[in-house]
N, C-alpha and C positions, 0 to 999 in steps of 0.2 A: 773211394775217390778215383776219378778218371785221370790217368797219366798219359795215355796215348790214344789218338784217334786217327784212323785211316779210312777214307771212303771217297764217295763221289762228291764233287764240288757242285752244289745246287745253285750257287750264286752268292752275291754279296749284298748284304742288307745292313745299313747303319754301321759301317766299319767292321762288320763281322762276316765271316764265311759260314754258310749253312752247309754242313757236311752230312751226307746221307750214309749212315753206317747200318747196313742190313735193314733198311726201311725206317730207321729212326733218324730224324733230322736234328743235329746238334748245332746250336749257334755258338760259334767260336770267335771271340774278339781277337783281332790281330793288329799289329802295327802297320802303318802305311807302307813300310818297306816290304813286309810280308805280302801285303795286298798286291804290290807291284810284281813280286816274284811269282805269285801263283796265278796272275791274270791270264785267262785263256786256257788254263789247265783243266782237264776233266777229273783227275784223281789228285787228292791232297792227303798229306800225312802231317800230323802235328804232335809235338811234345806238348802236353797239357798241364796248365796250372789250374786247379779247381779252387775257386775263390768263394768261400762260404761266409755269408753275413746273416744277420737275423732275418732280413727281409729279401734276400736274393741268393741265388746260386749261379755263378758265372764261370764260363770256361775261357781261358786265354791260351792261344796257340802260338807255338814257336817252331821254326824250322830246324833248330839245333838245341841240344842240351845246354850248350854254352849260353844261348840267348835266354833260355828258361832259368838258368842259374843266376844270371845277372838280374833278371826281372825279379826273382824271388828275393835277392839281396836288396834291391831298391825298395820294394814294397814293405820290407821289414822295418824301414825307417819311418817313424811317425811324421806325417805330413806328405808322404809320397804314396799316392794311391795307384791302383792299376792303370788308370788313364794317363797319369803323368809318367809312369814307368814305360808304358807303350810309346809315349811321345819321345822319351829319351832314346829308346831303341829304334825309333824311326829315323833319327838324325845321326846316330852313331852306332858302330858295331861294338860288341862286348869288349874287345881289346882296347878300343879308344876310350870307352867309359872307364875301364879299369885304370888306364894310364892317367886319365884326368883325376881319378880318386887318389891314386898313389902319389901323383905330383901336386896334389892339393890345388887343383885348378877348377874353380867353380864355373868358369865361363861356358863350358859345354852344357852343363845342367841348366843354367839360367836361360838358355835359348828356347827352352820348352815352356809353353804357355802354362801359367799356374805355378811355376817354380821360380821363386825369387832368390836373391842372394843369400838370405839367412837360411832358407830351406836347403839350398845347394851346399852351403857350408856345413849344415847339420848332417847331410848325407855323407860328406867327406869325412867328418869327424867320426861318425858311427861306423862307417865301412872301411876306414883306413887300415885297421888291423885284420879285417875279414877278407879283403881281396888282395891279391898279389899282382905284381907287374906282369903283363902279358909275356909269355914265353916266346922266344924266337924273334921278338921285335926289338931287342936291345933295351938299354936302360935310359936312352935319351928321351927328352920331352917330345911328345908327338902332338903336332898341331891338329886340333879337331877340324873337320871339314864342314861343320855346320853352316857357316855363312855361305860357302860355295854351293852346298846342297840347296839352301834356301833360294839362292840366285837361279840355279838351274830349274827348281820347281816353279819359280815365277815365270820362267820362259816356256813352261808347258811340259817339261820332262817329268817322268815318274821318279819316285824316290829311288827305286831299284836301279834305274838307268843312271841317275846322278851318282849314286854310290859306286856302281861298277866302273863308270868312266873315271871317277876320281881315284880309284885304286890304281889305275894305270898311269896317272899323272906322276911324273918324276918327284921323288920325295924332297929333292932340294928346292922345289917350287914352294915358296912360303906365302907369297902375296895372293890374296883371295882372287883378285882380278885375273892374275896369270893362271891360277888354277882353273877358273871358270873358262877362260879362253882355250886352254889346253883340253879341257873336258869337252867343250863344244866342237873342237876339231875332231876329237875321237868319235863323238856322237854323230857328227856330220858324215863321217866315213861309213857308218853303219847303215845309212839310209840309201 
């Protein structure tokens, strides 16, 4: 099984990065967040999940072991495939996903296309005892930024830009509109 790939970024095709490793091109599927992070880079490195089915062999790439770990936890739940798990990782970081599971909050998971309330609740029930609350984040409920990210995406920003800007927004800001306005002010300063 392939666990790590590092090589030249040959480009993006169908939501996947083609990675040249010593003359062999590997097609690595990644989340929209990862696509935003690696855009314009010549060299890429990924932690890899090798997904084997009867009719296919697919590679899924992640920038950190933490992302890989939560991806593997998500796809272990019946009803959550790799595409849905990548969708969840596109809108939330691993700590936010863990917080949603620990706090039994399905709203984050249901923001992803193809994940309904019943499936989200099933994920929470099955992973409740397998994931722990994020360390260093406290034990309070963390509000997912999914709606704010979606709003910034509709304004033409990349997922990575939206997530990075929202990380800087003060944590006491709870209203989605306020979060978006604060993120837009930060993004405007970068231009």
